[in-house]
Every structure is written in C-alpha cells, then in structure tokens.
C-alpha positions as CSV (number, residue, x, y, z in Angstrom):
1,M,-9.8,-19.6,-11.4
2,R,-6.2,-20.0,-13.6
3,F,-3.1,-18.2,-12.4
4,H,-0.7,-17.7,-15.5
5,I,3.0,-16.9,-14.1
6,M,5.6,-15.2,-16.6
7,T,9.1,-15.9,-14.5
8,L,12.4,-16.5,-15.5
9,F,12.6,-18.8,-12.5
10,P,9.8,-21.4,-12.5
11,Q,11.4,-23.8,-10.4
12,V,11.1,-21.3,-7.8
13,F,7.3,-22.0,-7.3
14,E,7.5,-25.6,-7.4
15,G,8.0,-26.3,-3.6
16,Y,5.4,-24.2,-2.1
17,L,2.6,-24.7,-4.5
18,N,2.9,-28.4,-4.2
19,E,2.3,-28.3,-0.8
20,S,-0.8,-27.6,1.7
21,I,-3.8,-25.7,0.9
22,I,-2.7,-24.8,-2.4
23,K,-1.9,-28.2,-3.5
24,R,-5.5,-29.5,-2.5
25,A,-7.2,-26.9,-4.4
26,V,-5.6,-27.6,-7.8
27,E,-6.2,-31.3,-7.1
28,K,-10.0,-30.4,-6.4
29,G,-9.8,-28.5,-9.6
30,L,-10.6,-25.3,-8.0
31,I,-7.8,-23.4,-9.3
32,E,-5.4,-23.8,-11.8
33,I,-1.5,-22.7,-11.9
34,Y,0.7,-22.4,-15.3
35,L,4.3,-21.4,-15.2
36,Y,5.6,-20.0,-18.1
37,N,9.8,-19.7,-18.6
38,I,10.1,-16.2,-20.4
39,R,13.3,-17.6,-21.4
40,D,11.8,-20.1,-23.7
41,F,10.2,-17.4,-25.5
42,S,13.6,-15.4,-26.7
43,K,14.3,-15.1,-30.2
44,N,17.9,-14.8,-29.3
45,K,20.2,-17.4,-30.5
46,H,21.7,-17.8,-26.5
47,K,17.9,-17.1,-25.4
48,K,19.1,-13.7,-24.0
49,V,16.5,-11.9,-21.9
50,D,18.0,-8.7,-21.1
51,D,20.1,-5.9,-22.3
52,Y,22.1,-2.5,-21.2
53,P,19.3,0.1,-20.7
54,F,19.6,3.0,-23.1
55,G,21.0,6.3,-21.9
56,G,23.2,4.3,-19.4
57,G,22.9,3.4,-15.9
58,A,23.7,0.4,-13.7
59,G,22.2,-3.0,-13.9
60,M,20.1,-4.6,-17.1
61,V,16.6,-4.4,-18.2
62,M,14.3,-7.2,-19.2
63,T,13.9,-6.9,-23.2
64,P,10.4,-6.8,-24.5
65,Q,10.4,-9.6,-27.4
66,P,10.2,-12.8,-24.8
67,I,7.9,-11.2,-22.3
68,Y,5.6,-10.0,-25.4
69,D,5.6,-13.8,-26.9
70,T,5.0,-15.4,-23.7
71,Y,1.9,-13.3,-23.3
72,N,0.5,-13.8,-26.7
73,Y,0.9,-17.5,-26.4
74,I,-0.9,-17.4,-23.0
75,I,-4.0,-15.6,-24.4
76,D,-4.0,-17.7,-27.6
77,K,-3.7,-20.9,-25.8
78,F,-6.4,-20.2,-23.1
79,N,-8.7,-17.8,-25.8
80,I,-8.4,-15.0,-23.0
81,K,-10.5,-12.4,-24.2
82,D,-10.1,-9.4,-21.7
83,P,-6.8,-10.4,-20.0
84,K,-5.6,-9.1,-16.6
85,V,-2.0,-8.8,-16.4
86,I,-0.5,-8.0,-13.0
87,Y,3.1,-6.8,-13.1
88,L,4.9,-7.3,-9.7
89,T,7.0,-4.3,-9.0
90,P,8.1,-1.9,-6.2
91,K,6.7,1.1,-8.2
92,G,3.2,-0.6,-8.1
93,K,0.1,0.2,-5.7
94,V,0.7,-1.6,-2.4
95,Y,-1.3,-4.6,-2.1
96,N,-4.2,-5.3,0.4
97,Q,-6.8,-7.6,1.2
98,E,-9.6,-5.4,-0.8
99,L,-7.5,-6.1,-4.3
100,A,-7.2,-9.5,-3.1
101,Q,-10.9,-9.6,-3.2
102,D,-11.3,-8.1,-6.4
103,F,-8.5,-10.4,-7.9
104,S,-10.7,-13.2,-6.8
105,T,-13.5,-12.9,-8.8
106,D,-11.5,-13.2,-12.4
107,E,-11.3,-16.2,-14.6
108,D,-7.9,-15.6,-15.4
109,I,-5.0,-13.7,-14.2
110,I,-1.5,-13.3,-15.9
111,L,1.7,-12.7,-13.1
112,L,4.6,-11.0,-14.6
113,C,7.9,-11.2,-12.4
114,G,10.3,-8.8,-13.4
115,H,14.0,-9.2,-12.6
116,Y,17.2,-7.2,-12.8
117,E,16.3,-3.5,-13.1
118,G,13.0,-4.0,-14.1
119,I,11.3,-4.5,-17.3
120,D,11.2,-2.5,-20.7
121,Q,8.7,0.1,-20.5
122,R,6.7,-0.7,-23.7
123,I,5.8,-4.0,-21.8
124,I,3.9,-2.0,-19.3
125,D,2.2,0.2,-21.8
126,L,1.3,-2.3,-24.1
127,I,-0.2,-5.3,-21.8
128,V,0.2,-4.5,-18.0
129,T,-3.1,-4.0,-16.3
130,Y,-2.3,-3.3,-12.8
131,E,1.5,-2.6,-11.1
132,I,1.3,-4.1,-7.7
133,S,3.9,-3.7,-4.8
134,I,3.6,-5.9,-1.8
135,G,5.6,-3.3,0.4
136,D,7.9,-0.4,0.4
137,Y,11.2,-2.5,0.2
138,V,12.8,-3.7,-3.0
139,L,13.3,-7.7,-4.1
140,T,15.5,-9.4,-6.4
141,G,12.5,-10.4,-8.6
142,G,9.2,-10.8,-8.6
143,E,8.3,-14.2,-7.9
144,L,7.9,-13.9,-4.1
145,P,5.3,-11.4,-4.7
146,A,3.5,-13.6,-7.2
147,L,3.5,-16.4,-4.7
148,I,1.9,-14.0,-2.4
149,L,-0.9,-12.8,-4.9
150,V,-1.5,-16.9,-5.6
151,D,-2.1,-17.6,-1.8
152,S,-4.1,-14.5,-1.1
153,I,-6.6,-14.7,-4.1
154,S,-6.9,-18.8,-3.9
155,R,-8.2,-18.6,-0.2
156,L,-10.9,-16.3,-1.0
157,I,-12.4,-18.8,-4.0
158,P,-15.0,-21.2,-2.6
159,G,-14.1,-24.3,-1.5
160,V,-10.2,-23.6,-1.3
161,L,-10.4,-23.1,2.8
162,G,-12.0,-26.3,4.9
163,Q,-15.0,-23.7,6.2
164,E,-16.3,-21.2,4.1
165,E,-16.4,-18.8,7.1
166,S,-12.5,-18.9,7.8
167,F,-11.5,-15.9,5.3
168,M,-14.8,-13.6,6.5
169,E,-13.4,-13.0,10.2
170,E,-9.8,-12.6,9.5
171,S,-7.4,-9.8,9.6
172,F,-8.5,-6.7,7.4
173,K,-12.2,-7.2,7.3
174,D,-14.0,-3.9,7.8
175,N,-10.4,-2.8,8.2
176,L,-9.9,-4.4,11.2
177,L,-7.3,-7.1,12.6
178,E,-8.6,-10.2,14.1
179,Y,-9.3,-11.1,17.5
180,P,-6.6,-13.5,19.5
181,H,-7.4,-16.9,19.2
182,Y,-6.8,-19.7,22.1
183,T,-7.0,-23.5,22.4
184,R,-6.4,-26.6,24.6
185,P,-4.8,-26.6,27.2
186,R,-7.1,-24.1,29.3
187,E,-3.9,-23.1,31.3
188,F,-0.5,-22.7,30.0
189,M,2.7,-21.2,31.7
190,D,0.4,-19.4,34.2
191,Q,-2.0,-18.1,31.3
192,K,-5.4,-18.8,31.5
193,V,-7.9,-18.7,28.8
194,P,-10.7,-15.6,28.7
195,D,-13.3,-16.9,30.9
196,V,-15.9,-15.7,28.0
197,L,-14.8,-17.8,25.7
198,L,-15.5,-21.0,28.0
199,S,-19.0,-19.6,28.6
200,G,-20.6,-20.6,25.8
201,N,-22.7,-17.5,25.3
202,H,-22.2,-16.7,21.5
203,K,-23.2,-13.2,22.0
204,M,-21.0,-12.4,24.8
205,I,-18.2,-14.2,22.6
206,D,-18.9,-12.3,19.6
207,E,-18.9,-8.9,21.6
208,W,-15.6,-9.9,23.3
209,R,-14.1,-10.5,19.9
210,R,-15.4,-7.4,18.5
211,Q,-13.9,-5.6,21.2
212,K,-10.1,-7.2,20.8
213,S,-10.4,-6.5,17.0
214,I,-11.0,-2.9,17.5
215,E,-8.1,-2.5,20.5
216,I,-5.7,-4.5,18.4
217,T,-6.2,-2.5,15.4
218,A,-6.2,0.8,17.4
219,R,-3.0,-0.1,19.2
220,K,-1.2,-1.7,16.2
221,R,-2.7,-0.1,13.0
222,P,-4.0,3.3,14.0
223,D,-4.1,3.9,10.1
224,L,-6.7,1.2,9.6
225,I,-9.0,2.0,12.7
226,K,-9.3,5.6,10.9
227,K,-11.2,3.5,7.8
228,A,-12.9,1.2,9.9
229,D,-16.5,0.7,9.5
230,L,-17.3,1.4,13.0
231,T,-20.6,1.8,15.0
232,D,-21.5,4.0,17.7
233,K,-21.0,1.5,20.2
234,D,-17.7,0.7,18.7
235,K,-16.6,4.4,18.8
236,K,-17.2,4.4,22.3
237,Y,-15.5,1.6,23.1
238,I,-12.3,3.4,21.5
239,E,-12.7,6.4,23.7
240,K,-13.0,4.0,26.6
241,I,-9.5,2.5,25.5
242,N,-7.8,6.0,25.1
243,K,-9.1,7.2,28.3
244,K,-7.6,4.3,30.0
245,H,-4.2,4.6,28.1
C-alpha cells in the first residue's frame, strides 16, 4: 500500500514515521509513504497557498491551485486510475475501525491535510472522495489526523504486525472493547492475576475474555454494546451484569 500525504508541513511526519512498527513496515516494503509539500506546487511567486475568503470572515482559506496541482502530480507519477482522496476535516464522518479496515484494502490512499479555516470548496467538489474527522473537536491542521490514519490502516496490512492474529482480537472487533491483559509478575501491589489465566484451560480463558469484553464495553461504551454482535449467551451475561449493578 502507498500513502500519499499532501501537507504544508511535511517535517511534522518525519519523527513518527521513522520509528517502531511503521518504520519496520516501510523497510520491509509492506507500505510506502510519500510526503508532498503543497507549497512547492504554488504558482505564486512568493509560494503563497492561502488567501482571504470571499464574503468576508475571519482567517484564511487554502487556495485551490497548489492542492490541485499536487494531486495531479501524484496521480500522474504513480498512474493511479481510481484515486481515493481523504480530506481530514472536523466536518467529516467520524473515523472508526470499520473505515480503517475498508481503507486497508486499497493500493493507494491520498491524504489531504487542511490548515487555516480549511480549503477552497471547489477542491472538495473536484477531487475529495471522503471527508474524515477523528473526533468532535478542532485541531490546527490535518497532520495529526493523517498520522492516525496511516498508523491505524498500516497495522491491518498482513505482515505489518508481528503476529497476524494481533489485530483480530483488539478493541472494536464485533463492536466490543478489548479484554484486560496481564503479564509477569503474578502479583503486584497485592493485586493478583486472575486464576483463570493461569489455568491452561483455553476454553475457560476464551470465555472469561469474552465476558470481560462485554462487561467493559457495557460500562464504558454502552453505545457500542447496542451494535455488538451478541449471542444469546452474551445477552444473558449482560442481564446478569445489569442485575448485579
């Protein structure tokens, strides 16, 4: 998979992308990440990329020409036939694991990082496939959201994580949050690891983990439990939890 990131601040990405799992994935050739400075494509003699909004108002708006030329450079260079452009904006659809899984099957993803008061609407109308938000709050730019998408999508690509099953049992699978994890020592600050995890009985362990996932989701994210894929046994366990509390 290739990530193409259109930004005014490519240096923001360098530290994170050169560390840990993402760095190893690039070195293995599992993913490719390209950074494009939108300012480099500006035809303004001062490399200006923003201007005052028509109709008045506070702030500046990113002008369409540099963005559009950056986009054309990318699709021409890599011969992308069906470009998928994701614009990171607080006005977009809230990002979730389902979207990450959908995006992980694409060969090329173009991420557009906005700044100032946003980008000229004509760019959205002409080239943007998805408008994506990472939450109901406003940031100074789209760089941090772009990093979040690169990270969350990359780890779903086969071979990026050490074990293929690593992401299969994580939070949000079946709309359930992940169960608790424990490691050595068996006792810490008078707190012991649950006996079932030391039993060696994998059926009992799986059942305990499922119940804990349901319990945690019901307590922390009741909105998710309503959408979860629950068995009759799961539903009875929820009833038991509700009666207890």
